[in-house]
C-alpha positions in Angstrom: 85.7 -55.2 153.1 88.6 -53.1 154.3 90.9 -55.3 152.2 89.0 -54.5 149.0 88.9 -50.8 149.9 92.7 -50.8 150.4 93.2 -52.7 147.1 90.9 -50.2 145.2 92.8 -47.3 146.7 96.1 -48.7 145.6 94.7 -49.3 142.1 93.5 -45.7 142.0 96.9 -44.4 143.0 98.5 -46.6 140.3 96.1 -45.3 137.7 96.6 -41.6 138.7 100.4 -42.0 138.5 100.5 -43.8 135.2 97.9 -41.5 133.7 100.2 -38.5 134.5 103.2 -40.4 133.1 101.2 -41.3 130.0 101.0 -37.6 129.1 104.7 -37.1 129.8 107.3 -38.7 127.4 109.6 -39.9 130.3 111.8 -41.7 127.8 112.6 -38.5 126.0 113.0 -36.6 129.3 115.5 -39.2 130.4 117.4 -39.0 127.1 117.6 -35.2 127.4 118.9 -35.3 131.0 121.4 -38.0 130.2 122.9 -36.1 127.3 123.0 -32.7 129.0 124.6 -34.2 132.2 127.1 -36.4 130.3 130.9 -36.1 130.8 131.1 -35.0 127.2 129.7 -31.6 128.2 132.3 -31.1 131.0 129.7 -29.5 133.4 128.4 -26.9 131.0 130.3 -24.0 132.5 129.1 -20.7 131.0 130.9 -19.8 127.9 132.7 -23.2 127.6 132.7 -25.6 124.7 130.4 -27.9 126.7 127.9 -25.1 127.3 127.9 -24.4 123.5 127.2 -28.1 122.9 124.3 -27.9 125.3 122.9 -24.8 123.4 123.3 -26.6 120.1 121.4 -29.7 121.5 118.6 -27.5 122.8 118.3 -25.6 119.5 118.1 -28.9 117.6 115.3 -30.1 120.0 113.5 -26.8 119.4 113.7 -27.4 115.6 112.4 -31.0 116.0 109.5 -29.6 118.0 108.7 -27.2 115.2 109.3 -24.1 117.3 110.0 -20.9 115.4 113.2 -18.9 115.4 113.2 -15.3 116.5 115.2 -12.9 114.4 116.2 -15.8 112.2 118.0 -17.6 115.0 117.4 -19.9 118.0 120.4 -18.2 119.7 120.7 -15.1 121.8 124.5 -14.7 122.4 126.0 -12.5 125.1 129.5 -11.9 126.4 130.8 -12.7 129.8 134.1 -11.9 131.5 136.1 -15.1 131.8 138.4 -13.7 134.5 139.9 -10.5 135.9 143.5 -10.2 137.0 145.3 -6.9 138.0 148.3 -6.2 135.8 151.6 -4.9 137.0 151.2 -1.5 135.4 148.5 -0.7 137.9 149.6 2.3 140.0 149.1 4.2 143.2 151.5 7.1 144.0 151.8 10.7 145.1 153.2 14.0 143.7 153.9 17.3 145.4 152.5 19.5 142.6 149.7 19.5 140.1 151.9 18.9 137.1 152.6 15.4 138.2 156.3 15.8 137.7 157.5 15.8 141.3 156.8 12.2 142.4 157.0 11.5 146.1 156.8 7.7 146.0 154.4 4.9 145.1 153.2 1.5 146.2 153.7 -1.9 144.7 150.8 -3.9 143.4 149.6 -6.5 146.0 152.0 -5.1 148.5 150.7 -1.7 149.2 147.5 -1.6 147.2 145.3 -3.5 144.7 142.3 -2.7 142.6 138.9 -3.9 144.0 136.1 -5.6 142.1 134.1 -2.5 141.3 137.1 -0.8 139.7 137.2 0.0 136.0 139.3 -2.5 134.0 141.5 0.1 132.3 141.4 3.6 133.5 143.7 6.2 135.2 143.1 9.4 137.2 145.1 12.2 138.7 143.9 14.8 141.2 144.2 16.4 144.6 144.2 14.1 147.6 140.8 14.6 149.4 140.5 12.9 152.8 136.8 12.2 153.3 137.1 10.4 156.6 134.6 7.5 156.5 132.7 8.8 153.4 129.3 8.4 155.1 125.9 9.9 154.2 123.1 9.1 156.7 119.8 10.9 156.7 118.8 9.3 160.0 122.0 10.5 161.7 122.0 13.9 159.9 125.5 13.2 158.6 127.2 14.0 155.3 131.0 13.7 155.2 131.1 15.4 151.8 129.1 18.6 152.4 131.8 20.7 154.1 134.1 20.4 151.0 134.1 22.6 148.0 135.3 21.8 144.5 135.4 18.0 145.1 134.8 17.1 141.4 137.7 15.6 139.5 139.9 14.7 142.5 141.0 11.4 144.2 138.8 10.6 147.3 140.4 8.7 150.2 137.8 6.9 152.3 138.2 4.6 155.3 136.3 1.3 155.6 133.4 0.9 158.1 132.7 3.7 160.6 134.5 4.9 163.7 132.4 3.2 166.4 132.0 0.0 164.5 133.8 -2.2 167.2 131.6 -1.0 170.0 128.3 -0.6 168.1 127.9 -3.0 165.2 124.1 -2.3 165.1 124.5 1.5 164.7 122.3 3.1 162.1 125.5 3.8 160.3 125.9 0.1 159.6 123.2 0.4 156.9 125.1 3.0 155.0 128.7 1.9 155.5 129.2 -0.8 152.9 131.9 -0.4 150.3 129.3 -0.3 147.5 127.4 2.5 149.2 130.5 4.6 149.8 131.4 4.1 146.1 128.0 5.5 145.1 128.5 8.5 147.5 131.9 9.3 145.9 130.7 9.0 142.4 127.8 11.3 143.2 130.2 14.0 144.4 132.4 13.6 141.3 135.4 11.4 142.3 137.9 10.8 139.5 139.2 7.8 141.5 138.8 6.3 145.0 141.3 4.9 147.4 139.9 2.9 150.4 142.0 2.9 153.6 141.9 0.5 156.5 139.2 1.1 159.1 138.1 -0.7 162.3 139.0 -4.4 162.5 135.3 -5.3 162.2 135.1 -3.7 158.8 134.9 -5.9 155.8 138.2 -5.6 153.8 138.1 -6.0 150.0 140.4 -8.8 148.9 142.7 -8.9 145.9 140.5 -11.4 144.0 138.5 -9.5 141.4 134.9 -10.6 140.9 134.3 -11.3 137.2 130.7 -10.1 137.4 130.8 -7.2 139.8 129.0 -3.9 139.2 132.0 -2.2 137.5 132.3 1.5 137.6 134.0 3.8 135.1 136.7 5.1 137.5 139.8 3.4 139.1 139.0 2.2 142.7 141.7 0.6 144.9 142.3 -0.5 148.5 145.5 0.5 150.1 146.7 -1.5 153.0 150.0 0.3 152.8 148.5 3.6 154.0 148.0 3.0 157.7 148.0 6.7 158.6 146.1 9.7 157.2 146.7 10.4 153.5 149.3 13.2 152.9 147.7 16.6 152.9 148.3 19.0 150.1 149.5 16.2 147.8 148.3 15.0 144.5 147.6 11.4 143.7 148.1 9.4 140.5 146.0 6.2 140.2 145.8 3.6 137.5 143.7 0.4 137.4 144.9 -2.0 134.7 143.0 -5.3 134.7 143.3 -8.2 132.3 139.6 -9.2 131.5 139.2 -11.5 128.5 135.7 -12.3 127.4 133.9 -15.3 126.0 130.5 -15.9 124.4 127.6 -17.5 126.3 124.4 -18.7 124.7 120.7 -18.2 125.5 118.5 -20.4 123.3 114.9 -19.5 122.5 112.1 -21.3 120.6 108.7 -19.6 119.8 105.3 -21.0 119.4 103.4 -18.1 117.8 99.6 -18.3 118.0 99.5 -14.6 117.0 98.0 -13.6 120.4 98.6 -10.4 122.3 100.4 -12.0 125.3 103.2 -14.6 125.6 103.9 -17.0 128.3 107.6 -17.6 129.0 108.9 -21.0 130.2 112.5 -20.7 131.3 115.2 -23.0 132.5 118.9 -22.4 132.8 121.1 -24.9 130.9 124.5 -23.9 132.3 126.1 -25.5 135.3 129.5 -25.0 137.2 131.9 -27.0 135.0 134.8 -28.2 137.1 134.1 -25.7 139.9 136.5 -23.2 138.3 134.7 -20.1 139.8 134.6 -21.4 143.4 130.9 -22.2 143.5 131.3 -25.9 144.1 130.6 -27.6 147.4 133.1 -30.3 146.6 136.2 -30.4 148.7 138.3 -33.0 146.8 140.3 -32.8 143.6 138.8 -31.1 140.6 136.1 -33.1 138.9 133.3 -32.7 136.3 130.1 -31.4 137.9 127.5 -32.9 135.6 124.4 -31.1 137.1 121.8 -33.7 136.3 119.3 -32.1 138.6 120.8 -28.6 138.4 119.6 -28.0 135.8 119.4 -30.7 133.1 116.2 -31.7 134.8 114.7 -28.2 134.3 115.8 -28.0 130.7 114.3 -31.5 130.0 111.0 -30.4 131.6 111.0 -27.2 129.6 111.5 -29.2 126.4 108.7 -31.6 127.4 106.4 -28.7 128.0 107.4 -27.3 124.5 106.1 -30.6 123.2 102.8 -30.6 125.0 101.7 -27.0 125.5 100.0 -26.7 122.1 96.6 -27.2 120.4 93.1 -26.1 121.4 93.7 -26.3 125.1 96.6 -23.9 125.1 96.2 -21.6 122.1 95.0 -18.5 123.9 98.6 -17.3 124.2 102.0 -17.5 122.5 104.8 -19.4 124.2 108.5 -18.6 124.4 110.6 -21.5 125.6 113.9 -20.2 126.8 117.1 -21.9 127.9 119.3 -19.3 129.6 123.0 -19.5 130.4 125.0 -17.8 133.2 122.5 -18.5 136.0 125.2 -20.1 138.1 127.3 -16.9 137.8 124.6 -14.5 138.8 121.5 -14.9 136.6 123.5 -13.4 133.7 121.5 -14.9 130.8 118.1 -14.0 132.2 119.3 -10.5 133.1 120.6 -10.1 129.5 117.3 -11.3 128.1 115.1 -8.9 130.1 117.3 -6.0 129.0 117.3 -7.3 125.4 113.9 -9.1 125.2 113.1 -11.2 122.2 109.4 -10.4 122.8 108.3 -7.1 124.3 108.5 -7.2 128.1 105.0 -5.7 128.4 103.6 -8.5 126.3 104.9 -11.2 128.7 101.9 -12.4 130.6 103.8 -14.5 133.2 106.9 -16.6 133.6 107.4 -20.2 134.7 110.9 -20.9 135.8 112.0 -24.6 136.2 115.2 -25.1 138.2 116.0 -28.4 139.9 112.9 -30.5 139.3 114.6 -33.9 139.3 115.2 -35.0 142.9 111.8 -35.1 144.6 112.4 -36.8 147.9 110.7 -40.2 147.9 109.6 -39.8 151.5 108.7 -36.1 151.6 107.1 -36.2 148.1 107.1 -32.4 148.1 107.0 -29.9 145.2 107.9 -26.3 146.1 106.3 -23.4 144.2 108.1 -20.1 144.7 106.6 -16.8 143.7 103.0 -17.5 144.6 102.7 -13.9 146.0 103.6 -12.3 142.7 99.9 -12.4 141.5 96.7 -12.8 143.5 95.6 -15.3 140.8 98.2 -17.9 141.8 96.6 -18.8 145.2 93.3 -19.4 143.4 95.0 -21.6 140.8 96.8 -23.7 143.3 93.5 -24.4 145.1 92.1 -25.9 141.9 95.0 -28.2 141.1 94.1 -31.9 141.0 96.5 -34.4 142.5 96.7 -37.2 145.0 97.5 -35.6 148.3 98.8 -38.9 149.7 101.5 -38.9 146.9 102.3 -35.3 146.6 102.6 -32.3 148.9 102.8 -28.7 147.6 104.7 -26.1 149.6 104.3 -22.4 148.6 106.7 -19.5 149.0 105.3 -16.0 148.2 108.6 -14.2 147.4 109.3 -13.3 143.8 113.0 -13.0 144.6 115.4 -15.9 144.9 118.6 -17.5 143.6 117.2 -18.4 140.2 116.1 -16.8 136.9 112.5 -15.9 137.9 114.1 -13.0 139.9 115.2 -11.2 136.7 111.6 -11.2 135.4 110.1 -10.4 138.8 112.2 -7.2 138.9 110.5 -6.2 135.7 107.1 -6.4 137.4 106.1 -9.7 135.7 104.2 -12.4 137.7 106.5 -15.4 138.1 106.5 -19.0 139.4 109.5 -21.2 140.2 109.0 -24.9 140.4 111.5 -26.8 142.5 111.7 -30.3 143.9 113.9 -29.5 146.8 117.6 -29.3 147.9 119.8 -32.4 148.4 123.4 -33.3 149.4 124.5 -33.6 145.8 123.8 -29.9 145.1 126.9 -28.3 143.4 128.9 -31.5 143.8 130.2 -33.9 141.1 127.7 -36.5 142.5 124.7 -34.7 140.9 124.4 -37.5 138.3 121.6 -38.7 136.0 121.1 -42.1 137.6 119.8 -40.3 140.7 116.9 -38.6 139.0 113.4 -39.4 140.4 111.4 -39.7 137.1 108.2 -40.6 139.0 108.5 -37.3 140.9 109.2 -35.4 137.6 106.1 -36.9 136.0 104.0 -35.6 138.9 105.6 -32.2 138.8 105.2 -31.8 135.0 101.6 -32.7 135.4 101.1 -29.9 138.0 102.8 -27.3 135.7 100.7 -28.4 132.8 97.5 -28.0 134.9 98.7 -24.6 136.1 99.0 -23.3 132.5 95.7 -24.9 131.5 93.8 -23.4 134.5 95.1 -19.9 133.6 94.6 -20.2 129.8 91.4 -18.2 129.6 92.2 -15.5 132.2 92.6 -12.2 130.3 94.4 -10.5 133.2 97.0 -11.8 135.6 97.9 -8.8 137.8 101.4 -8.4 139.3 102.0 -7.8 143.0 105.2 -7.0 144.9 106.3 -9.5 147.5 108.3 -9.4 150.7 111.9 -8.8 149.9 114.1 -11.7 151.1 117.1 -11.8 148.7 118.2 -8.2 149.1 118.6 -8.6 152.9 121.2 -11.3 152.3 123.6 -8.7 150.8 124.0 -7.4 154.4 125.3 -10.7 155.8 128.8 -10.5 157.1 128.8 -14.2 158.2 127.2 -17.4 157.1 126.2 -20.5 159.0 127.2 -23.1 156.4 123.9 -24.9 156.0 121.4 -25.7 153.2 117.9 -24.8 154.2 115.1 -27.3 153.5 112.8 -25.3 151.3 110.2 -28.0 151.4 109.7 -27.5 155.1 106.6 -25.6 156.1 106.7 -26.0 159.9 107.9 -23.6 162.6 111.7 -22.9 162.3 114.3 -23.5 159.6 115.1 -27.2 158.9 118.6 -28.0 157.8 119.0 -30.1 154.7 122.8 -30.1 154.6 125.8 -28.9 156.5 129.1 -27.8 155.0 132.3 -29.1 156.5 134.4 -26.7 158.5 131.7 -24.0 158.7 130.1 -22.7 162.0 127.2 -25.1 161.8 129.4 -28.1 161.3 131.8 -27.0 164.1 128.8 -26.7 166.4 127.8 -30.2 165.5 124.5 -29.2 163.9 123.1 -32.0 161.6 120.8 -32.5 158.7 117.3 -32.7 160.0 117.9 -30.2 162.8 115.2 -27.5 163.0 116.6 -24.1 164.1 114.0 -22.5 166.4 116.2 -19.8 168.1 119.4 -17.9 167.5 120.6 -15.9 170.5 117.5 -14.1 171.8 115.7 -14.3 168.5 113.1 -16.9 167.9 113.2 -18.4 164.4 109.7 -18.9 162.9 110.7 -19.1 159.2 113.5 -18.3 156.8 112.8 -14.6 157.1 113.7 -14.6 160.8 116.8 -16.7 160.1 118.0 -14.1 157.5 117.3 -11.3 159.9 119.2 -13.0 162.7 122.2 -13.6 160.4 122.2 -10.0 159.2 122.9 -8.8 162.8 126.1 -10.9 163.2 129.7 -10.3 162.4 132.9 -12.3 162.3 134.0 -13.2 165.8 130.5 -13.2 167.3 129.4 -16.1 169.5 125.8 -17.1 170.4 123.7 -20.1 171.4 121.5 -21.7 168.8 118.5 -23.9 169.8 117.4 -26.7 167.5 114.8 -29.4 167.6 116.5 -32.8 167.0 114.2 -35.8 167.0 111.6 -34.0 169.0 114.0 -32.8 171.7 115.5 -29.3 172.2 119.3 -29.1 171.8 121.4 -26.0 172.5 124.8 -25.5 170.7 127.2 -22.6 170.6 128.0 -21.0 167.3 131.3 -19.3 166.6 131.5 -17.1 163.5 
């Protein structure tokens, strides 16, 4: 009898799997992934010819699926900065009078000073030298380094990095207000015409001479001067020029619209760019330069989005309009989705919710886990997940409530729109040339696509999907001064943080931590989840040492971390 029960159970699983695949055109999904991740597209770097070929392919697929153009085009182009390099006519020097005629010396670019990432690309300033110490404003410490000065506006502000007691007290309340970015905001608030940062305590983070292409650029020159090791000259005037070569290229969002003439629109988004040859330093590959094809990241997401564009239609799905959106620039900082929400092709207030699909192609054959992020962005989502029908022996769903994360749903969440991010998990090929099409798990994709389809169908008749704020994880990461060099296992829902990958030469690797280890304690702090892990990291600085306790094969192991 048990034999027949087992056989019937296997047959049921077989039927469930192939019924899901029957609704999904896996052959077309595979075709899409194989083209988008082919060498011909050279890794789809944002703004590259390969990324343009990717956009053209998606636009043609939208046309074949009879999706409508918006504003007579499938494309929404935007410009990105290709690179930023300081030019030799950048200047930092001093004069003894306000006419600027009596020059008292200057520094050479990259020897005595250099522009920092937040500096304007092409601007100059001249004004009185104002020494503002550490340039700190702290309500909790009742401190304002600007308030004792009069007539600050229009002058050059000199500000030291960090704060005076940084070496002895890294956890001072001043640590929260001492970042370069915060000090820049303080200076601009008080009318700086230009800013010169000076060396501070050794523990302070020093801006380097490499200019971030996608920084929050201000409209004044801002430099760091390693040449000024003493106090800036009193009673002097300063001339300052930031001259940065910053050529731009076009990047391409692609949008297809299914218009049922309803009040609300559901947006299904996936980024189609990847990291090219690793030109911008975001590759995990340590060898010679190679094409990063990005089959999972994110050809799999685009192929899923295209498959949903084929199936989300007809009576079951006609209660809303659908915008299918392939964005670019995700790998460089969510550039395409940020551009879209600031220049929306449908009114933001008319977007009911957003489904983001990023890395859906590598479901682990043993874990069989699908991660759904953003489940706290609407109280409706928990109810919907409870109604999903799937074989729990073949699929496990792990939820994360936060609406913030390193993918495009974040841009929409920050506009108070309910979001969901579907993700099949991290793997060793992430941001490496080895993320290739032959490694895609199409069975796992079929199951995941079925779950997304059910999700849309279950919410089809709901008139209201309210938005809720969630616990902020991503913004805390901006305070990190160190990193461990691990990939968290986002499919893990036990106690601690399980490691899915370890980067060579980083603190975790040097401490002999391994994939599969579960971090349960860092120093005195117990690690219950990723929130605790982030909090523990935020308290550390370069040069710190502490013990980390991990579970390895059921046993506790203690290692020393050196940052």
